[in-house]
C-alpha positions in Angstrom: 4.1 -17.0 -9.0 2.9 -14.2 -11.3 1.8 -10.8 -10.0 -0.6 -8.8 -12.0 -0.6 -5.1 -11.1 0.2 -1.5 -11.8 3.4 0.3 -10.8 1.2 3.3 -9.7 -0.9 1.2 -7.2 0.2 1.5 -3.6 -1.4 -1.8 -2.9 0.6 -3.5 -5.6 3.8 -1.8 -4.3 3.1 -3.2 -0.9 3.1 -6.7 -2.3 6.2 -6.0 -4.4 8.1 -4.7 -1.4 7.1 -7.9 0.6 8.2 -10.1 -2.3 11.6 -8.3 -2.3 12.1 -8.4 1.4 11.2 -12.1 1.5 13.5 -12.7 -1.5 10.8 -14.6 -3.4 10.9 -15.1 -7.1 8.0 -14.0 -9.3 7.1 -12.5 -12.6 5.3 -9.2 -12.9 2.7 -8.4 -15.5 1.8 -4.7 -15.8 -1.8 -3.9 -16.4 -4.2 -1.0 -16.3 -7.2 -2.0 -14.1 -9.2 1.0 -15.6 -8.9 -0.5 -19.1 -10.2 -3.8 -20.4 -8.0 -6.4 -18.9 -9.2 -9.9 -19.8 -6.5 -11.8 -18.0 -7.0 -9.8 -14.8 -10.8 -10.4 -14.9 -10.1 -14.1 -15.5 -8.3 -14.3 -12.2 -10.1 -11.7 -10.2 -13.8 -11.1 -11.1 -13.6 -7.7 -9.3 -11.0 -6.5 -11.8 -8.7 -5.1 -9.1 -5.0 -5.2 -8.5 -2.9 -6.7 -7.1 -3.7 -10.3 -8.2 -1.2 -13.1 -7.4 -1.5 -16.2 -9.5 -0.2 -19.4 -8.0 0.9 -22.4 -10.1 0.6 -25.2 -7.5 -2.1 -25.4 -6.4 -3.6 -23.4 -9.3 -5.4 -20.5 -7.7 -5.5 -16.7 -7.6 -5.2 -14.4 -4.5 -6.5 -10.9 -4.5 -6.5 -8.1 -2.0 -3.1 -7.0 -0.8 -3.8 -7.9 2.8 -4.6 -11.5 1.8 -1.6 -11.7 -0.5 1.0 -10.4 1.9 -0.3 -12.6 4.7 0.3 -15.6 2.4 3.7 -14.5 1.3 5.0 -14.1 4.8 4.3 -17.8 5.4 6.5 -18.9 2.4 9.9 -18.1 3.9 11.4 -17.5 7.3 13.5 -14.7 5.8 12.4 -11.3 7.2 9.3 -12.3 9.0 6.9 -9.4 8.7 3.8 -10.4 10.6 4.0 -11.8 14.2 2.2 -15.0 14.6 0.0 -14.1 17.6 -0.7 -11.7 20.4 -0.5 -8.0 20.7 2.5 -7.7 18.4 0.4 -9.1 15.5 -2.5 -6.9 16.4 -0.3 -3.8 16.3 0.9 -4.7 12.8 -2.6 -5.3 11.6 -3.8 -2.0 13.0 -1.1 -0.2 11.2 -2.1 -1.9 8.0 -5.8 -1.1 8.4 -5.0 2.5 9.1 -2.7 3.0 6.1 -5.1 1.2 3.8 -7.8 3.5 5.0 -5.7 6.5 4.2 -5.1 5.2 0.7 -8.8 4.4 0.2 -9.8 8.0 1.1 -7.0 9.4 -1.1 -8.0 7.3 -4.1 -11.7 8.3 -3.7 -10.6 12.0 -3.6 -8.4 11.6 -6.7 -11.1 9.8 -8.7 -13.6 12.5 -7.9 -11.1 15.0 -9.2 -9.9 13.2 -12.3 -12.1 10.3 -13.4 -13.0 10.6 -17.1 -16.5 9.3 -16.5 -17.5 12.7 -15.0 -17.6 16.2 -16.4 -16.3 19.0 -14.2 -19.7 20.3 -13.2 -20.5 16.8 -11.8 -17.5 16.8 -9.5 -18.0 17.5 -5.8 -15.4 19.5 -4.0 -17.1 18.8 -0.7 -16.6 15.1 -1.3 -12.9 15.7 -2.1 -12.5 17.7 1.0 -14.2 15.1 3.2 -11.8 12.4 1.9 -8.7 14.6 2.3 -9.8 15.3 5.9 -9.6 11.6 6.4 -6.2 11.5 5.0 -5.0 14.2 7.3 -6.6 12.6 10.3 -4.9 9.3 9.3 -1.5 10.9 9.0 -1.9 12.5 12.4 -2.8 9.1 13.9 0.2 7.5 12.2 2.5 10.1 13.7 0.9 9.6 17.2 1.4 5.9 17.0 5.0 6.1 15.7 6.1 8.5 18.4 10.0 8.4 18.4 10.3 4.6 17.7 12.8 3.6 15.0 10.0 1.5 13.3 6.3 1.5 13.4 5.9 -1.1 16.1 9.2 -0.8 17.8 12.8 -1.7 17.0 12.0 -4.3 14.2 11.0 -3.7 10.6 7.6 -5.3 9.9 4.7 -5.2 7.5 3.5 -2.0 9.4 6.6 -0.2 7.9 5.9 -1.6 4.5 2.4 -0.3 4.6 3.4 3.0 6.0 6.1 3.6 3.5 3.9 2.7 0.5 1.2 5.0 1.8 3.5 8.0 2.2 5.1 7.3 -1.1 1.8 7.3 -2.9 0.8 10.6 -1.3 4.0 12.1 -2.6 3.2 10.7 -6.0 -0.5 11.7 -6.3 -0.9 14.6 -3.8 2.5 16.3 -3.7 0.9 19.5 -2.3 0.1 17.7 1.0 3.1 18.7 3.1 3.0 15.8 5.6 6.7 16.1 6.3 6.5 19.5 7.9 3.4 18.5 9.9 4.9 15.1 11.0 8.7 15.1 11.1 8.8 11.6 12.7 7.0 10.2 9.6 9.5 12.0 7.4 12.4 10.4 9.3 10.8 7.0 9.0 10.2 7.4 5.3 13.7 8.5 4.5 15.0 5.4 6.4 12.7 3.1 4.4 13.8 4.7 1.1 17.3 3.4 1.7 16.0 -0.2 1.5 16.4 -1.8 -1.9 12.8 -3.1 -1.8 11.5 0.5 -1.7 14.1 2.1 -4.0 13.3 -0.4 -6.7 9.5 0.0 -6.5 9.0 3.7 -6.8 5.5 4.5 -8.1 5.2 5.6 -11.7 
């Protein structure tokens, strides 16, 4: 397998963490999705990362949610997504929530920094609206986590992968957001996740 992506993308990091936890071999090709990337467009017409290229059968997978779902079926090592029932639903809710926080954060950052707009064209009201979503999402993460050792209970799952990648990206792109003081239970979870090799070896940047 070959993964095309960027080390700054939280969605790519989610896939890389899953690959590491599942102990799956792959090659990694660094790309900038904001620059011309012919190979990326060849395999994903949307030009987005991550994109996972499979040899047999020859096909491409894109969208991190699709990719991690597939990867979890490849090996019984460290099952991350329950097969059925409420446990599976809980993991998918966590993934949807954290992906939504990232989407809002990315929209805010693009409004602040995208080269395609001049400063007078930028909307602070739009940025504030998106960052309000980030704050609301963090509050919901904290409420759902409560005092559990991991997001959905006593076992590490994809919910923790998604949560850790989201919190790490906020540190990377929005260091002024002090989510640790507001949500100490999230800070405790994040520090625990940082001790795992899969997280330590995939720091954004």
